[in-house]
C-alpha positions as CSV (number, residue, x, y, z in Angstrom):
1,M,115.9,104.5,140.6
2,Q,114.9,103.0,137.5
3,S,117.3,100.6,135.7
4,R,117.8,100.4,131.9
5,E,115.8,97.0,132.4
6,Q,113.0,98.4,133.8
7,A,112.5,101.7,131.7
8,L,113.2,98.8,128.6
9,E,110.8,96.6,130.2
10,M,108.7,99.8,130.1
11,E,108.5,100.6,126.9
12,R,107.8,97.0,125.5
13,R,104.5,97.2,128.1
14,V,103.4,100.0,126.8
15,V,103.9,99.9,123.3
16,Q,102.6,96.6,123.0
17,K,99.2,97.6,124.9
18,V,98.9,100.5,122.7
19,S,99.0,98.4,119.7
20,R,96.5,96.0,121.2
21,R,94.0,98.4,122.0
22,L,94.4,100.5,118.8
23,V,96.2,98.6,115.8
24,P,93.4,95.5,114.8
25,F,90.6,98.3,115.2
26,L,92.1,100.8,112.9
27,I,92.8,97.5,110.7
28,I,89.3,97.2,110.3
29,C,88.4,100.6,109.6
30,Y,90.7,101.0,106.8
31,F,89.8,97.4,105.6
32,V,86.3,98.9,105.4
33,A,87.3,102.5,103.8
34,Y,89.7,100.8,101.1
35,L,86.8,98.3,100.2
36,D,84.5,100.9,99.8
37,R,87.2,102.9,97.4
38,V,88.3,100.3,95.2
39,N,84.6,98.1,94.8
40,V,84.1,99.9,91.7
41,G,86.8,97.2,90.0
42,F,84.5,94.8,90.6
43,A,81.1,96.7,90.1
44,G,82.4,97.4,86.6
45,L,82.6,93.6,85.7
46,T,78.7,93.8,85.0
47,M,78.0,97.6,85.7
48,N,79.7,98.9,82.5
49,K,77.6,96.8,80.3
50,D,74.4,97.6,82.0
51,L,74.9,101.4,82.1
52,G,76.9,101.2,78.8
53,F,80.5,102.8,80.0
54,T,83.6,102.4,77.9
55,A,86.9,101.9,79.3
56,T,87.5,105.4,79.2
57,V,84.8,106.4,81.2
58,F,85.1,103.7,83.7
59,G,88.8,104.8,84.2
60,W,87.5,108.7,84.7
61,G,84.8,107.8,87.3
62,A,87.4,105.6,88.7
63,G,89.7,108.0,89.2
64,I,87.7,111.4,89.8
65,F,87.4,110.2,93.0
66,F,90.8,111.2,93.8
67,L,90.2,115.2,92.3
68,G,87.7,115.1,95.2
69,Y,90.1,114.1,97.5
70,F,92.9,115.8,96.4
71,I,90.9,119.0,97.2
72,F,89.8,118.6,100.5
73,E,92.8,116.6,101.8
74,V,95.0,119.2,103.6
75,P,91.6,121.3,105.0
76,S,90.8,117.4,106.2
77,N,93.7,116.5,108.2
78,L,94.1,120.3,109.7
79,A,90.2,119.9,110.9
80,L,91.6,116.4,112.2
81,E,94.3,117.8,114.2
82,R,91.9,120.9,115.8
83,F,89.0,118.6,116.5
84,G,90.7,115.2,117.4
85,A,90.8,111.8,115.7
86,R,87.8,110.2,117.3
87,I,85.2,113.1,116.3
88,W,87.0,113.6,112.7
89,I,87.3,110.1,111.7
90,S,83.8,109.4,112.8
91,R,82.4,112.3,110.6
92,I,84.3,111.0,107.7
93,M,83.3,107.3,108.2
94,V,79.6,107.8,108.2
95,T,79.5,110.2,105.2
96,W,81.6,107.9,102.8
97,G,79.6,104.8,104.1
98,L,76.1,106.5,103.1
99,L,77.7,107.7,100.1
100,S,79.4,104.2,98.8
101,A,75.8,102.9,99.4
102,C,74.2,105.5,97.6
103,M,76.6,104.5,94.1
104,A,74.0,101.5,94.0
105,F,71.4,103.8,92.5
106,I,73.7,105.7,89.5
107,W,71.8,105.7,86.3
108,S,74.6,107.3,84.0
109,E,77.7,108.3,82.8
110,T,77.0,112.1,85.1
111,S,75.9,110.0,88.4
112,F,78.5,108.2,88.2
113,L,80.9,110.8,88.1
114,V,79.6,113.5,90.6
115,L,79.1,110.4,93.1
116,R,83.0,109.0,93.0
117,F,84.1,112.7,93.3
118,L,81.6,113.2,96.2
119,L,82.7,110.2,97.7
120,G,86.7,111.4,97.5
121,V,85.7,114.5,99.0
122,A,83.8,112.6,102.0
123,E,87.0,110.2,102.6
124,A,89.7,112.9,102.3
125,G,91.6,113.0,105.4
126,F,91.2,109.2,106.2
127,F,94.8,107.8,105.9
128,P,96.8,111.1,106.4
129,G,94.6,111.5,109.7
130,I,95.3,108.0,110.5
131,I,99.0,108.1,110.0
132,L,98.8,111.5,111.9
133,F,96.8,109.7,114.8
134,L,99.8,106.7,114.5
135,T,102.6,109.5,115.4
136,Y,100.9,111.0,118.7
137,W,101.2,106.8,120.1
138,F,104.0,105.5,118.8
139,P,108.1,106.1,119.2
140,S,109.6,106.2,115.8
141,A,111.5,103.0,116.4
142,Y,108.4,101.4,115.5
143,R,106.8,103.2,113.1
144,A,107.4,100.8,110.1
145,R,106.1,98.2,111.5
146,I,102.7,99.7,112.9
147,V,102.2,101.6,109.8
148,G,102.9,98.1,108.0
149,Y,100.2,96.5,110.7
150,F,97.6,99.0,109.7
151,M,98.1,99.3,105.8
152,V,97.8,95.3,105.8
153,A,94.5,96.3,105.6
154,I,95.2,97.4,101.8
155,P,96.2,93.5,100.2
156,V,93.9,92.1,102.7
157,S,90.7,94.1,101.5
158,V,91.5,92.9,98.4
159,V,92.3,89.2,99.7
160,I,89.2,88.8,101.2
161,G,87.1,91.3,99.4
162,S,87.5,90.2,95.9
163,P,85.8,86.5,96.4
164,L,83.3,88.5,98.8
165,S,82.4,90.6,96.0
166,G,82.5,88.0,93.2
167,L,80.2,86.2,95.4
168,I,77.8,89.4,95.7
169,L,77.7,89.4,92.3
170,G,76.1,86.4,92.2
171,L,72.6,88.1,93.8
172,D,71.7,89.5,90.5
173,G,67.9,89.9,90.4
174,W,67.8,89.7,94.0
175,L,64.8,92.1,95.3
176,G,64.8,93.8,91.6
177,L,68.5,95.0,92.3
178,R,71.7,94.0,89.7
179,G,74.2,92.2,91.6
180,W,76.8,95.5,91.1
181,Q,74.4,97.6,93.1
182,W,73.8,95.2,96.0
183,L,77.7,95.2,95.7
184,F,77.5,99.0,96.8
185,I,74.9,98.9,99.2
186,F,76.5,95.9,101.3
187,E,79.8,97.0,101.4
188,G,78.9,100.8,102.4
189,V,77.0,99.9,105.4
190,P,79.6,98.8,107.6
191,S,81.2,102.1,107.6
192,V,78.6,103.9,108.7
193,L,78.3,101.1,112.1
194,L,82.0,101.4,112.4
195,S,81.7,105.6,112.5
196,V,79.4,105.1,115.9
197,A,82.3,102.6,117.2
198,V,84.7,104.8,116.5
199,L,83.3,107.7,118.7
200,L,82.9,105.0,121.7
201,Y,86.6,103.4,121.2
202,L,89.3,105.7,120.3
203,T,91.2,107.8,122.3
204,D,92.7,110.9,121.0
205,G,96.0,111.2,122.8
206,P,97.9,109.4,125.6
207,Q,96.8,111.7,128.0
208,E,93.2,111.2,127.8
209,A,94.5,107.0,127.8
210,E,92.1,105.9,130.6
211,W,92.8,102.2,129.7
212,L,96.6,103.0,130.5
213,H,98.4,103.1,133.8
214,P,99.4,106.8,135.1
215,Q,102.8,106.0,134.6
216,E,102.8,104.3,131.0
217,R,101.0,107.6,129.8
218,S,103.8,109.4,131.4
219,W,106.5,107.8,129.9
220,L,104.7,107.6,126.6
221,A,104.2,111.1,126.6
222,A,107.6,112.1,127.8
223,R,108.9,109.7,125.3
224,L,107.2,111.1,122.0
225,D,107.6,114.5,123.3
226,A,111.6,113.9,123.8
227,E,111.5,112.6,119.7
228,R,109.6,115.8,119.0
229,R,112.1,117.9,120.5
230,N,114.7,116.4,118.7
231,R,113.1,116.3,115.2
232,Q,112.7,120.0,116.1
233,S,116.1,120.6,116.5
234,V,117.0,119.8,113.2
235,H,114.0,121.0,111.1
236,D,111.6,123.2,112.8
237,Y,109.0,123.6,110.0
238,T,106.0,126.0,110.1
239,L,102.8,124.6,108.4
240,W,103.2,127.2,105.8
241,Q,107.1,125.7,105.4
242,A,106.2,122.3,105.3
243,L,103.5,122.8,102.4
244,T,106.3,124.5,100.2
245,N,109.1,122.4,101.4
246,A,111.0,120.9,98.1
247,R,111.4,118.1,100.3
248,V,107.8,117.1,101.2
249,L,106.9,118.0,97.4
250,L,109.0,115.8,96.2
251,L,108.3,112.9,98.3
252,G,104.6,113.8,97.2
253,L,106.1,112.6,93.6
254,V,107.4,109.7,95.0
255,Y,104.4,108.4,96.1
256,F,102.6,109.4,93.5
257,G,105.0,106.8,91.6
258,V,103.6,104.1,93.9
259,V,100.2,105.1,94.2
260,A,99.6,105.0,90.3
261,A,101.1,101.1,90.5
262,N,99.0,100.3,93.2
263,Y,95.4,102.1,92.1
264,G,96.1,101.0,88.6
265,M,96.5,97.1,89.6
266,S,93.7,97.5,91.8
267,F,90.6,99.1,89.5
268,W,91.9,97.1,86.6
269,L,92.9,93.6,87.7
270,P,89.7,92.3,87.7
271,Q,89.0,92.7,84.4
272,I,92.7,92.0,82.9
273,V,91.8,88.3,85.2
274,K,88.2,88.2,83.6
275,G,89.9,88.3,80.3
276,F,91.4,84.8,81.3
277,G,87.8,83.7,80.6
278,L,87.0,82.9,84.4
279,T,83.6,83.3,86.2
280,N,83.1,86.0,88.5
281,L,83.6,84.5,91.4
282,E,86.8,82.4,90.2
283,T,87.9,85.9,89.3
284,G,87.6,86.8,92.7
285,F,89.9,84.3,93.8
286,V,92.5,84.7,91.0
287,T,92.4,88.7,91.8
288,A,93.5,87.7,95.4
289,I,96.8,86.5,94.8
290,P,99.3,89.4,94.4
291,Y,97.5,91.2,97.3
292,A,98.4,87.7,99.5
293,V,101.9,87.7,99.0
294,G,101.9,91.4,99.4
295,A,100.4,91.7,102.4
296,I,103.1,89.1,103.7
297,A,105.7,91.3,102.2
298,M,104.3,94.3,103.5
299,V,104.5,92.8,107.4
300,V,107.9,91.3,106.7
301,W,109.9,93.9,105.1
302,A,108.4,96.6,107.7
303,R,109.7,94.7,110.8
304,R,112.9,94.5,108.4
305,S,113.1,98.1,108.3
306,D,112.6,98.8,112.2
307,H,115.1,96.3,113.4
308,V,117.7,97.4,111.3
309,H,116.8,100.9,111.4
310,E,117.7,101.7,107.8
311,R,115.0,103.1,105.9
312,K,116.2,104.6,102.0
313,W,116.8,101.3,101.1
314,H,114.0,99.5,102.2
315,T,111.6,101.8,100.2
316,A,113.4,102.3,97.2
317,I,113.9,98.3,96.2
318,P,109.9,97.5,96.3
319,A,109.2,100.2,94.6
320,L,112.0,98.8,92.0
321,L,110.1,95.8,92.3
322,A,106.8,97.1,91.5
323,A,108.1,98.5,88.1
324,V,109.8,95.2,87.2
325,G,106.9,93.2,88.2
326,L,104.6,95.4,86.3
327,A,106.5,95.6,82.8
328,L,107.4,91.5,83.1
329,S,103.3,91.3,83.6
330,T,103.5,92.6,79.6
331,T,105.7,90.6,77.7
332,T,103.6,87.1,78.1
333,A,100.1,86.0,76.9
334,N,100.4,83.2,79.3
335,P,98.1,83.7,82.5
336,V,100.3,81.7,85.1
337,L,103.4,84.0,83.8
338,E,101.3,86.9,84.0
339,M,100.0,86.1,87.2
340,A,103.5,85.5,88.9
341,A,104.6,88.8,87.0
342,L,101.9,90.9,88.8
343,S,102.3,89.0,92.2
344,L,105.7,90.5,91.8
345,A,104.4,93.4,91.0
346,G,102.3,92.8,94.1
347,V,105.3,92.4,96.7
348,G,107.0,95.9,95.7
349,I,103.9,97.8,95.5
350,F,103.1,96.8,99.1
351,A,106.1,96.1,100.9
352,V,107.1,100.1,100.3
353,L,104.1,101.5,101.5
354,P,105.0,101.6,105.2
355,C,108.6,102.1,104.7
356,F,108.0,105.1,102.3
357,W,105.8,106.8,105.4
358,T,108.7,106.8,107.8
359,L,110.4,109.5,105.8
360,P,108.2,112.6,105.9
361,T,106.9,111.3,109.7
362,A,110.6,111.9,110.5
363,V,111.0,115.4,109.6
364,L,107.9,116.5,110.6
365,S,106.0,117.7,113.8
366,G,102.9,119.1,115.2
367,S,100.7,121.6,112.3
368,A,103.0,120.8,109.8
369,A,103.0,116.9,110.2
370,A,99.3,117.6,109.9
371,G,99.8,119.5,107.2
372,G,102.8,117.9,105.2
373,I,101.6,114.6,105.6
374,A,98.2,115.0,104.0
375,L,99.9,117.1,101.2
376,I,101.8,113.9,100.3
377,N,99.0,111.8,100.5
378,S,97.1,114.2,98.2
379,I,99.5,114.7,95.5
380,G,100.1,110.9,95.7
381,N,96.3,110.0,95.1
382,L,96.6,112.3,92.5
383,A,97.8,109.3,90.8
384,G,94.7,107.3,92.0
385,F,92.9,109.1,89.1
386,A,95.9,109.4,86.7
387,G,96.8,105.6,86.8
388,P,93.5,104.0,86.1
389,Y,92.1,106.7,83.5
390,A,95.3,106.5,81.6
391,I,95.0,102.2,81.3
392,G,91.5,103.1,80.5
393,F,92.3,105.8,77.5
394,I,95.4,103.4,76.3
395,K,93.0,100.2,76.4
396,D,90.5,102.1,74.4
397,Q,93.2,103.5,71.9
398,T,95.1,100.3,71.6
399,Q,92.5,97.3,73.1
400,S,95.3,96.0,75.2
401,F,96.4,96.7,79.0
402,S,100.1,96.0,78.1
403,P,100.8,99.7,76.9
404,G,98.8,101.4,80.3
405,L,100.6,98.8,82.7
406,L,104.1,99.8,81.2
407,F,103.0,103.3,81.9
408,I,102.4,102.6,85.4
409,A,106.1,101.0,85.5
410,V,107.6,103.7,84.6
411,L,106.2,105.9,87.4
412,A,107.0,103.3,89.7
413,L,110.5,103.5,88.3
414,M,110.8,106.9,88.8
415,S,109.8,106.7,92.6
416,F,113.0,104.4,93.3
417,I,115.1,107.2,91.3
418,L,113.9,109.8,93.3
419,V,113.9,107.9,96.7
420,L,117.8,107.2,96.2
421,L,118.3,111.0,95.2
422,L,116.4,112.0,98.1
423,G,118.3,109.7,100.8
424,H,117.1,109.8,104.5
425,D,119.1,111.4,107.8
426,H,118.6,108.8,110.5
427,A,119.6,111.5,113.0
428,L,116.0,112.5,112.6
429,E,114.6,109.4,114.3
430,R,117.4,109.2,116.7
431,H,115.7,108.6,120.5
432,P,116.9,109.4,124.2
433,A,118.0,106.1,126.2
434,P,115.6,104.8,128.4
435,E,115.0,107.0,131.5
436,M,117.3,106.0,134.5
437,A,115.2,107.5,136.8
438,E,111.6,108.2,138.6
């Protein structure tokens, strides 16, 4: 017989071993992915003038990525479930890395829009695929903190990538290329290299994990299977039922509001900060501030959510903070106060993300999880088109960023209200007591 203390020790050991093996590597992959997705914001500091792009054209190009992403998101995630995470994530990374580097050679509005759309097609399925992949490895009690560790790559990519991007822009004229061209090349190549590492390093599931002891593999597989059966005893959705379920669709709308706030700020913040009269390098460092505080908030808030076993308010409160911070940023012309308000928005935007993803993963399993998670992410990421485009269009009409920031603040407020209305059934995350016998 195995004592409760021994069972708990097994749980602690296995989760720590899996975390050390997978999470740092996935953070690196997502760091590169997100950098390739939003580096266009820094490229726009000089690219727009070189190619004659208006704010509307730039917003359209920044956002059209998400139309391609939306169309291919669900098929890509279903392919990941069929072919395995290792092969499919590697395929995603090599194609988006090559396309990101090709962005260096755009010459017109049309080439800009086409390549940004194709980049979205190439990257479709990466993020929801990783969220699905994490459900193959981590029990629900650890899910917020693990997703938080993984998604901390978003703010960290900006904290590191903003000064780096500003520095690369300084290579203007080297070997006959403009600084924004070097930006796309230097930040696209790592994705191609990492695609090879994914093939060699990732493991599709616990059953193939030779780096776990056989007893550890058995414990993890049994625990995850017990949680899956518990979810299915409450909601046993087919793929089609998940794709048409009202709760899944409304969760997509919640994510839409959060993503609008995230990308609306990500794509335009460098140009907002540049308006303070700073150099490109100084703009990089100042732009990083909301993301630095957001990274800390993301990890701390996700751990707290797991610790107190609460999801609804841990998702709703940060969404409200994001709305308040964005709205406050429009009420002052003082750069210090504006950055303080945008930093508050950063805390809300990034703290909400890992807690949000505990809501659908507590409901969905199997093909329903693959399709449902991808659908929620694809609906949400349509805001990656709507948010930047709306800010660009409004900026051209009003010559101010403030009305556009208010628009995405309203969308974040919508997310706050919807989360409270939807609630969360904690029975969906109930797990069996530690196994007492061998």
